[in-house]
C-alpha positions in Angstrom: 41.9 22.4 3.3 41.6 22.3 -0.5 38.3 22.7 -2.3 38.6 19.2 -3.6 39.1 17.7 -0.2 36.2 19.6 1.2 34.0 18.5 -1.6 35.1 14.9 -1.2 34.4 15.0 2.6 31.0 16.5 2.0 30.2 13.8 -0.6 31.3 11.1 1.7 29.2 12.5 4.6 26.1 12.7 2.3 26.6 9.2 1.1 26.9 7.9 4.6 23.5 9.4 5.4 21.9 7.2 2.8 19.7 10.0 1.5 16.9 9.1 3.9 15.5 6.3 1.6 15.5 3.8 4.5 12.3 5.5 5.8 10.4 4.1 2.8 12.2 0.8 2.3 10.4 -2.5 2.4 10.7 -4.8 5.4 13.3 -7.6 5.0 11.0 -10.6 4.9 7.7 -9.9 3.1 6.6 -13.5 3.2 6.5 -13.5 7.0 3.8 -11.4 8.7 5.3 -11.9 12.1 8.7 -10.7 10.9 7.1 -7.7 9.2 5.3 -6.5 12.4 8.4 -7.3 14.5 10.6 -5.2 12.3 8.0 -2.4 11.9 5.8 -2.3 15.0 4.3 1.0 13.7 2.7 -1.0 10.9 0.9 -3.3 13.4 -0.3 -0.3 15.5 -1.7 1.4 12.3 -3.4 -1.8 11.1 -4.9 -2.5 14.5 -6.3 1.0 14.6 -7.8 0.5 11.1 -9.3 -2.8 12.2 -10.9 -1.2 15.2 -12.3 1.7 13.2 -13.4 0.1 10.0 -13.5 -3.7 10.8 -11.0 -4.7 8.1 -8.8 -7.5 9.4 -5.0 -6.9 9.7 -4.2 -9.8 7.3 -6.5 -8.4 4.6 -4.8 -5.0 4.9 -1.3 -6.6 4.8 -2.0 -8.7 1.7 -3.4 -5.6 -0.1 -0.4 -3.5 0.8 1.9 -6.2 -0.2 0.3 -6.4 -3.7 0.0 -2.6 -4.1 3.4 -1.4 -2.9 5.4 -4.3 -1.3 5.3 -2.1 1.9 7.3 0.7 0.2 6.0 4.0 1.6 6.8 6.1 -1.4 6.0 3.6 -4.2 4.9 5.0 -7.5 4.0 3.6 -10.8 6.7 3.5 -13.5 7.3 6.3 -16.0 5.8 6.2 -19.4 8.3 6.8 -22.2 7.8 8.1 -25.8 10.3 6.6 -28.3 11.9 4.9 -25.4 13.8 8.0 -24.2 11.3 10.9 -23.6 9.6 10.8 -20.2 5.9 11.3 -20.5 4.9 11.2 -16.8 3.9 8.3 -14.6 1.4 5.6 -15.6 -1.0 6.8 -13.0 -1.2 9.0 -9.9 -1.1 6.0 -7.6 1.3 6.7 -4.7 2.3 5.4 -1.3 1.7 2.2 0.7 -1.9 1.9 -0.5 -1.3 3.1 -4.1 -4.3 5.5 -3.8 -5.0 7.6 -6.8 -5.1 11.4 -6.4 -8.9 11.6 -6.9 -9.8 8.8 -4.5 -7.3 10.1 -1.9 -8.9 13.5 -2.1 -12.4 12.0 -1.7 -11.1 10.2 1.4 -9.4 13.3 2.9 -12.6 15.4 2.3 -14.8 12.7 3.8 -12.6 12.4 6.9 -12.5 16.1 7.8 -9.6 17.7 6.0 -6.0 17.8 5.2 -2.8 16.6 6.9 -3.1 13.1 5.7 -0.3 11.6 3.6 -0.2 8.5 1.4 3.4 7.7 2.5 2.4 7.5 6.2 1.4 3.9 7.1 -1.3 5.1 9.6 -3.0 7.2 6.9 -2.6 4.6 4.2 -4.2 1.8 6.3 -7.0 4.1 7.4 -7.7 5.0 3.7 -7.8 1.3 2.9 -10.2 0.7 5.8 -12.4 3.5 4.7 -12.4 2.3 1.1 -13.0 -1.4 1.9 -15.7 -0.6 4.5 -17.6 1.4 1.9 -17.2 -1.5 -0.6 -18.6 -3.8 2.0 -21.6 -1.5 2.6 -22.3 -0.7 -1.1 -21.4 -4.0 -2.7 -22.0 -6.6 0.1 -18.4 -7.8 0.0 -17.3 -9.4 3.2 -14.6 -7.6 5.1 -12.8 -10.9 5.4 -12.7 -11.6 1.7 -9.3 -10.2 0.6 -9.8 -11.5 -3.0 -13.1 -9.7 -3.7 -12.0 -6.6 -1.7 -8.9 -6.4 -3.8 -10.9 -6.6 -7.1 -13.2 -3.7 -5.9 -10.1 -1.8 -4.7 -8.3 -2.2 -8.1 -11.3 -1.8 -10.4 -13.2 0.7 -8.4 -16.7 0.0 -7.0 -18.4 0.7 -10.3 -16.1 -1.5 -12.2 -16.5 -4.3 -9.6 -20.3 -4.0 -9.8 -20.1 -4.3 -13.6 -17.7 -7.2 -13.2 -15.1 -5.5 -15.4 -12.4 -7.9 -13.9 -13.9 -10.8 -15.8 -12.3 -9.4 -19.0 -8.9 -9.3 -17.2 -7.8 -12.9 -16.4 -4.4 -11.5 -15.2 -6.3 -9.4 -12.6 -8.4 -12.3 -11.4 -5.2 -14.3 -10.8 -3.6 -11.4 -9.0 -6.7 -11.1 -6.7 -6.5 -14.9 -6.0 -2.8 -14.4 -5.0 -3.9 -11.6 -2.6 -6.5 -14.0 -1.2 -3.9 -16.7 -0.6 -1.4 -14.2 0.9 -4.1 -13.0 3.2 -4.8 -16.5 4.5 -1.0 -17.1 4.9 -0.6 -13.8 6.8 -3.6 -14.7 9.0 -2.1 -18.1 10.0 1.3 -16.5 10.6 -0.2 -13.8 12.8 -2.1 -16.3 14.8 1.0 -18.4 15.4 3.0 -15.4 16.8 0.1 -14.2 18.9 -0.6 -11.0 17.0 
């Protein structure tokens, strides 16, 4: 067999494998909570475990994940560019389903007893969100049912939320309102399909 033919067959084989990107792809219908959990039952298992452990409702978790990563497990912020062509690194260290920053993720891992946790694993990402939102509830008095306020504290950090830094960011207030509306939509959908 010629080298060209072997190389072409190897390339064809690798292309057919899809590079493994499907592991991190988004579910097909992001506007239907029932379709999401039907397509990805592991998401529902992870979110139920988080709800049991931390008291954060599934629909609040889902709306936050939708806003942060659109359910893409290896989501990252875009690159920054100098002069439009020189890569300068990413906009932040946010990564994974929950878009947790490196420092906050490290704080979570340390507080929960060590390593082995990964931001691109749904069960770890939802547990992180539960841990973070539970702490926001305890420190700031935010209801665990209030997706909008929880999202503002999640985005701005607890100190920023306490200082109401979001008031200077009308775009963020609107994003948080959208998270609140999506949470309500997901809650009604999950009730209708018995989840």
